[in-house]
N, C-alpha and C positions, 0 to 999 in steps of 0.2 A: 629560442624559435617557437611563438605557438601558432601551428599551423590552421590559419582560420575557414580555411578550407573545409577542414574534417569537420569543424564547430559546426561549419555550416550546412554540412551531410547528417552531422546525426541528430541536432535539434529541432528541427521540423518533424521529424519521425516520434520524438521523445515527448515531444506537444500534443501530437495525435494521441500517444498512446495515455498520455495524462489526462486527458479530456474524455477520454472512454470510460463512463462506469464500470468500477469493478469495486471489489472490499477494499479497498483503499478510503475507495469516495465511499463509498458505507458508512466507514466507521467514523470518518472523520465528520461526515453530515451528522452521524445519529449523535454522537458526542455533542458538537454545537447546538444541533437543536433541545437536546436533554439539559446539558452542564453549562454552555453560554459559552460566549467568545474568547474567554482565556482556555478553558478546555480545550475548546476547537483547537486554538492555536500549539496546546501540546499537542494534540493529536499530529497537527501536519509538522511536528517537529521531530514525531516519532517516523511519519512516512519519509520525510526528507533523508533520517539516518540509516533505513531502510534502500532507500535509492544510494548513499554515498557507499554504503558495506557493499553492495551487488556491485555496484561502478567498478569499484576499486579490487574485489574479488573479481572481473573481468578482466581487468587491466593488468593482474597480475597470474593470466593463464589457467583461471577457474575451468573455462570452457573445455581445455585440454582434459584437466582431470576429471570432467563430465562426459566425455567422449572414453577417455581409459576406463572410465566406472559406471556403466550405465545402472549398476543400483542406484548408485546416490541421489542420481535423478528420481527413482521409484521411492526412497524413502522419504525427498521431500516433498512429494507429494502426497504420499500417506499423512506425513505428520503435519504436510498442509490443511488437506481436506481433515483432518481429525479437530485442527484448533478452529476453523471455520465453521464446523458442524457445533464444536464446542460454544464460539461464542452465537451462534443463531441461538442456541437451546437458553443459552441466559437472555437472550434480549426477548425470545417468548416468553417465558416465564416471570409473571409480575410477582412482586413482592412489594405487599406493603401498599400498594398502588404507585408504585416508584418500577424506571425498568432495569433491567442487570445492569447497566454502565453507570446506576445513580449508588446502586446499592455495594457493600462490602468487597465483594469480591473482583471488582475490577474497579480499584481504586484510582489508579494511575493511565489516564488517556497515553500518556508518552509510550510506555510501555504495553499497552495494549496494542497501540497503532504499529509501533515499529514491528512485534510479533505479528501481526495480520500482514505486514509487507514482509517482512522476512521471511514467512512459513510458505509464501504463495510463489510456487512453482514455476510460475506462469513470469514473474520479474523475472528471477535469473535467467530463464529460456531468451527472453525477451533482451535483454543484455546482450548477452553471448552473442545473439544472433546478429544483434544491430554491429557490435566492434567489430564481427569479424570481417564487415564489409567493407570497415573504414578505417581501422586500424591494422597498423603493417608493421615489422621489424623496424624503420626507420623512423617510426612516429615518435616526437619528441617527448623526453621525462616534461616539459614543459607543457604539453599539449595537455599530455593522461592528466596531469597536476589538473587543468584549466578544465579540462570535461569533467572531473568528477567533483569540482566545487560548483562550477556552474549546474551541474545536474540536479544537483543537493536544494542550491538554491532557487533554482527553478521549480522543481516540486515543492521546495518551503510556500514560497511567495503565491503558488498556485492553490494548495490545498488550505493558506489561510484566508485567500478571497472566498474559497466552499466554506471555510467557518463562517466568515464575517456573514454571508450572505445567510446562512441557516441558523443564526444564532440571532438575526435580529429580531428586535421587539415584538412585532407584529408575527412572526411566525411560533414564537414562544406562547403567545396567547393562542392560536391556535394549534399549538402543539398540545397543551392541557385540553383541549378538548377531544382532542384525536389521536391521543398517546396511544393507545392499545391497537389501534391499528397500525400507525405509521412505526410502531417498534414493530410489530408481526410482519408487515412486509418487507421489512429491514432483516429479520429472523431468518424468513422465510428464502432471501438472497443469499444470504451467505450459508447457512445449512444447505442450501441445494448446489451453492458453486463448490461447499465442502466435497457433496457428496460424486458430484461431477467428476471433481480432480484422482479419486479414487477409484471410480466405474472405469475412467480411462483409462486404467491399468490393465483392467480385464481384457 
């Protein structure tokens, strides 16, 4: 049996977290506005895969492992911080009039978005905190599978909507004019977030 009450406790919080702008939002919107709807949808699938990955890990007791191994979350923060700084640097550096998401170093929106999600330690900490409040030893396997499936589906649908909005033709026309400034705003955000992750360890 699926415990509907558990789902009702989890999903309002998850939806609020999805709606909050962060690296996931920035990477999907940047891909969609520069490369179009299909690329944005692929990036959305990458984010959804990351959500499924961390949700499943949390269900399997990854939170307890982190509590027992504090150095693991430190390593995740360092790795995530440097990866986001790397993405920010690519977006800032223009090459032959095209942004870094178009050039050969980031060919696949799916893998780029997936790495952006799973190298963000805030994601795993969010899921661990959320599930520690509602998941108990008596929570059924069917309920856990439903949570994993629905969270992945909701993340995919949400970011597909973001991709569709930012890939709109009128935005594409404006993007061509303001490309440099849009890319650099996204670059500064990603780079600053990466720096913050590393500085927070000091």
